[in-house]
C-alpha positions as CSV (number, residue, x, y, z in Angstrom):
1,M,-4.3,-52.6,-9.3
2,Q,-3.8,-55.5,-11.4
3,E,-6.5,-55.9,-14.1
4,S,-7.6,-59.4,-12.6
5,E,-8.7,-57.4,-9.4
6,I,-11.2,-55.2,-10.9
7,P,-14.1,-57.7,-11.4
8,K,-13.5,-58.7,-7.7
9,I,-13.7,-54.7,-6.8
10,Q,-17.0,-54.5,-8.7
11,A,-18.5,-57.4,-7.1
12,W,-17.3,-55.8,-3.7
13,Y,-19.1,-52.5,-4.3
14,A,-22.1,-54.6,-5.6
15,K,-22.3,-56.6,-2.7
16,T,-21.7,-54.1,0.1
17,F,-23.3,-50.9,-1.6
18,G,-25.7,-52.4,-4.2
19,A,-23.5,-50.8,-7.1
20,K,-24.6,-51.8,-10.5
21,P,-21.6,-53.3,-12.5
22,G,-21.1,-51.6,-16.1
23,L,-18.7,-50.2,-18.2
24,R,-17.8,-46.5,-18.6
25,G,-16.2,-46.1,-21.9
26,Q,-13.5,-49.0,-22.2
27,N,-13.3,-49.1,-18.3
28,Q,-14.9,-51.5,-15.9
29,A,-17.3,-49.5,-13.7
30,A,-19.7,-49.7,-10.5
31,D,-22.6,-47.1,-10.5
32,L,-24.6,-45.7,-7.5
33,P,-26.8,-43.1,-7.3
34,G,-25.0,-39.8,-8.1
35,V,-21.7,-41.4,-8.6
36,N,-19.8,-43.7,-11.2
37,L,-16.7,-45.6,-9.7
38,T,-14.5,-46.3,-12.6
39,F,-11.6,-49.0,-12.3
40,G,-8.4,-48.9,-14.3
41,K,-5.4,-51.2,-14.1
42,A,-2.0,-49.7,-13.1
43,D,1.5,-50.6,-13.8
44,T,2.6,-51.1,-10.3
45,P,0.4,-52.4,-7.5
46,S,-1.0,-50.1,-5.0
47,T,0.3,-50.9,-1.5
48,V,-0.6,-47.5,0.2
49,T,-3.8,-46.4,1.4
50,T,-5.9,-43.6,0.1
51,K,-6.1,-42.0,3.9
52,G,-4.0,-39.1,4.2
53,R,-3.1,-38.7,0.5
54,V,-4.5,-36.3,-2.1
55,L,-7.6,-38.1,-2.3
56,G,-8.0,-39.0,1.3
57,H,-11.2,-41.1,1.2
58,I,-14.7,-41.3,-0.6
59,G,-17.9,-41.0,1.1
60,F,-21.5,-42.5,1.0
61,D,-24.8,-41.4,2.5
62,V,-26.5,-44.4,4.0
63,K,-29.9,-44.8,5.2
64,N,-30.0,-46.5,8.8
65,L,-26.5,-46.2,9.2
66,E,-26.5,-48.2,12.3
67,A,-27.9,-51.3,11.0
68,F,-25.7,-50.9,7.8
69,C,-22.7,-51.1,10.3
70,K,-24.1,-54.1,12.0
71,K,-24.4,-55.8,8.4
72,L,-20.9,-55.0,7.5
73,E,-19.3,-56.4,10.8
74,A,-21.6,-59.6,10.3
75,A,-19.8,-59.9,6.7
76,G,-16.3,-59.5,8.3
77,I,-15.8,-55.8,7.4
78,K,-14.1,-54.1,10.2
79,L,-15.1,-50.6,11.2
80,D,-12.1,-48.4,11.4
81,R,-14.2,-45.5,13.1
82,P,-17.3,-47.2,14.7
83,Y,-20.8,-46.0,14.5
84,T,-21.0,-42.5,16.2
85,K,-24.5,-40.4,16.5
86,N,-24.5,-37.0,16.9
87,E,-27.7,-36.8,19.2
88,Q,-28.1,-33.0,18.6
89,T,-27.7,-33.0,15.0
90,G,-29.3,-36.6,14.1
91,T,-26.2,-37.1,11.9
92,A,-24.2,-40.3,12.3
93,L,-20.9,-41.8,10.9
94,A,-18.5,-44.6,10.5
95,F,-15.4,-45.4,8.4
96,I,-14.1,-48.6,6.8
97,Y,-11.5,-49.6,4.3
98,D,-12.4,-51.6,1.2
99,P,-10.3,-54.5,0.5
100,W,-7.9,-52.7,-1.5
101,D,-7.3,-49.9,1.3
102,T,-9.7,-47.3,-0.1
103,Y,-10.7,-45.2,2.9
104,I,-14.5,-44.8,2.9
105,E,-16.5,-42.5,5.1
106,L,-20.1,-43.5,5.8
107,N,-22.8,-40.7,6.5
108,E,-26.4,-40.6,7.7
109,R,-28.0,-37.1,7.6
110,P,-31.4,-36.5,8.6
111,N,-32.0,-34.2,5.5
112,P,-29.4,-35.5,2.9
113,L,-29.1,-33.6,-0.4
């Protein structure tokens, strides 16, 4: 990714997931509970999604996933896999892509770690 994209990525994760923009060493980052997303420039632009690659996707636990998915859709974010709830276990999931083609799994678990 181009260095000029990094503030946009930080802002998207802050707006979408409530991440706190900051630094990790010299690199721009975004912090969420239990995770630090660190962004660095690449010499060539990325034009391939993460889906199906060595790092296929990242995932986040979300409280009230159904409402969160509605919020995402209202913000123009398309669900790649719509909200699906397993009534027997109480778990739910959905998938989205960020604007830079990172595949993201969203989970709601009745007893998250």
